[in-house]
C-alpha positions as CSV (number, residue, x, y, z in Angstrom):
1,M,-1.9,26.1,24.8
2,A,-1.9,22.3,26.0
3,T,-4.8,22.0,23.7
4,A,-3.0,23.4,20.8
5,I,0.2,20.9,21.4
6,Y,-2.3,18.0,21.6
7,R,-3.8,18.7,18.3
8,A,-0.5,19.1,16.7
9,V,0.7,15.9,17.9
10,I,-2.6,14.2,16.8
11,A,-2.1,15.8,13.3
12,V,1.3,14.6,13.0
13,R,0.4,10.9,14.2
14,L,-2.3,11.0,11.5
15,A,-0.1,12.5,8.7
16,V,2.9,10.2,9.2
17,P,1.5,7.3,7.3
18,S,0.3,9.2,4.3
19,L,3.7,11.0,4.1
20,L,5.2,7.6,4.4
21,G,3.3,6.5,1.4
22,I,4.4,9.4,-0.5
23,M,8.0,8.5,0.2
24,L,7.4,4.7,-0.7
25,A,6.0,5.8,-4.1
26,V,9.0,7.6,-4.9
27,L,11.1,4.6,-3.5
28,S,9.0,2.6,-6.1
29,F,10.0,4.8,-8.9
30,V,13.7,4.4,-8.5
31,P,15.3,2.6,-11.3
32,Y,17.0,-0.7,-10.4
33,G,19.3,-0.6,-13.2
34,S,17.4,-3.0,-15.5
35,P,13.7,-2.4,-17.0
36,E,13.2,-6.0,-16.2
37,L,13.6,-5.5,-12.8
38,S,11.1,-2.5,-12.6
39,I,8.2,-4.6,-13.9
40,I,8.7,-7.3,-11.2
41,M,9.4,-4.8,-8.3
42,P,6.6,-5.1,-5.6
43,S,4.5,-2.1,-4.8
44,L,5.5,-0.7,-1.6
45,T,2.5,1.4,-1.0
46,L,0.0,-1.6,-1.1
47,P,1.4,-3.0,2.1
48,L,1.4,0.5,3.7
49,V,-2.3,0.9,2.8
50,Y,-3.4,-2.6,4.0
51,Y,-1.4,-2.3,7.3
52,W,-2.6,1.1,8.2
53,S,-6.2,0.7,7.0
54,L,-6.3,-2.5,9.2
55,Y,-4.6,-1.3,12.4
56,R,-5.2,2.5,12.2
57,P,-7.9,3.3,9.6
58,E,-8.1,6.9,10.8
59,A,-4.5,7.3,9.7
60,M,-5.2,5.9,6.3
61,P,-8.5,7.5,5.0
62,V,-9.7,6.8,1.5
63,Y,-8.5,10.2,0.2
64,A,-5.0,9.5,1.3
65,A,-4.9,6.3,-0.2
66,F,-6.1,7.8,-3.4
67,V,-3.5,10.6,-3.3
68,I,-0.7,8.0,-2.9
69,G,-1.8,6.1,-5.8
70,L,-2.2,8.9,-8.0
71,W,1.3,10.2,-6.9
72,Q,2.7,6.9,-7.7
73,D,0.8,6.8,-11.0
74,I,2.4,10.3,-12.1
75,L,5.7,9.2,-11.0
76,I,5.7,5.9,-12.7
77,G,3.9,7.1,-15.8
78,G,1.4,4.4,-16.0
79,P,-2.2,4.6,-16.6
80,L,-3.3,7.6,-14.6
81,G,-5.5,6.6,-11.7
82,L,-4.6,2.8,-11.7
83,M,-2.7,2.6,-8.5
84,A,-5.0,5.3,-7.1
85,L,-7.9,2.7,-8.0
86,L,-6.0,-0.3,-6.6
87,L,-5.2,1.4,-3.2
88,V,-8.9,2.7,-2.7
89,V,-10.1,-0.8,-3.5
90,T,-7.7,-2.2,-0.8
91,R,-8.8,0.3,1.7
92,G,-12.3,-0.6,1.1
93,A,-11.5,-4.3,1.2
94,I,-9.8,-3.8,4.5
95,E,-12.9,-1.7,6.0
96,N,-15.3,-4.5,5.1
97,Q,-13.1,-7.3,6.8
98,R,-11.3,-5.2,9.4
99,Q,-13.1,-6.8,12.6
100,I,-12.5,-10.3,11.3
101,L,-8.9,-9.7,10.5
102,L,-8.2,-7.9,13.6
103,T,-9.1,-11.1,15.8
104,Q,-6.7,-13.3,13.8
105,P,-3.2,-14.0,14.0
106,F,-0.5,-12.5,11.9
107,A,-0.3,-15.2,9.4
108,V,-4.2,-14.8,8.6
109,G,-3.6,-11.1,7.9
110,W,-0.8,-12.0,5.8
111,L,-2.9,-14.4,3.8
112,G,-5.4,-11.7,3.5
113,F,-2.9,-9.4,1.9
114,A,-1.7,-12.2,-0.4
115,I,-5.2,-12.8,-1.6
116,I,-6.0,-9.0,-2.0
117,S,-2.5,-8.5,-3.7
118,A,-3.1,-11.4,-6.0
119,A,-6.6,-10.0,-7.0
120,L,-5.2,-6.5,-7.6
121,T,-2.1,-7.7,-9.5
122,A,-4.4,-9.6,-11.8
123,L,-6.7,-6.5,-12.1
124,A,-3.6,-4.2,-12.8
125,W,-2.4,-6.8,-15.4
126,G,-5.6,-6.9,-17.2
127,L,-6.2,-3.0,-17.1
128,A,-2.4,-2.3,-18.1
129,G,-3.0,-4.7,-21.1
130,L,-6.1,-2.6,-22.0
131,W,-4.5,0.5,-21.7
132,W,-1.4,-0.2,-23.9
133,D,-3.6,-2.4,-26.2
134,H,-1.0,-5.1,-25.5
135,S,-0.9,-8.7,-24.0
136,F,1.6,-8.9,-21.3
137,A,3.3,-12.1,-20.2
138,P,1.8,-13.3,-17.0
139,M,5.1,-14.4,-15.4
140,P,6.4,-10.9,-14.5
141,F,3.1,-10.2,-12.6
142,F,3.3,-13.6,-10.9
143,V,6.8,-12.7,-9.6
144,H,5.7,-9.2,-8.9
145,W,2.9,-10.7,-6.5
146,G,5.2,-13.2,-5.0
147,L,7.8,-10.5,-4.0
148,G,5.2,-8.1,-2.8
149,T,3.5,-11.0,-0.8
150,A,7.0,-11.7,0.9
151,A,7.8,-8.1,1.2
152,Y,4.7,-7.5,3.5
153,V,6.3,-9.3,6.5
154,P,9.5,-6.9,6.8
155,L,7.2,-3.9,5.9
156,A,4.6,-4.7,8.4
157,I,7.0,-5.3,11.1
158,G,8.5,-1.7,10.3
159,F,5.1,-0.5,10.2
160,R,4.2,-2.0,13.6
161,K,7.3,-0.3,15.0
162,L,6.5,3.1,13.7
163,D,2.7,2.4,14.9
164,Q,4.1,1.7,18.6
165,L,6.3,4.7,18.5
166,L,3.5,7.0,17.3
167,Y,0.6,5.6,19.4
168,E,1.8,3.8,22.3
169,Q,4.3,6.1,23.7
170,V,3.0,8.1,26.9
């Protein structure tokens, strides 16, 4: 009986970041009153995948990042697979740099997020232009990136609190 309860607790711990990602993808879809605002609103799922891939990779496997991204693509109506690709690339980039980033202060991790986010924003900008056969103005993407980089800090603080609640309680 105790083993079954222990396994259930582990399953819930591992599922929470993915379920949170599904909810954040829905929140990213919420209309903000203006189409112009929707373009610059930062991705809420990118910081989630970055954080959990860095600090609890077992709670953010590649397939979870893919499903969260695919769900966001379906909700937003953009190119199917674009966000899924971006989140899987994020997961892979963190996997390669995880040991280095874990030994660094928060500011270095935040810089790492800013760099990954900039590269992925540029990639999304280019792929969206190809998808819609349209050249998009770069300014909204710069604003999107800046807001996303700024949003990482409060989101990471919230994720850390959730991390502590899930994993550091006896």
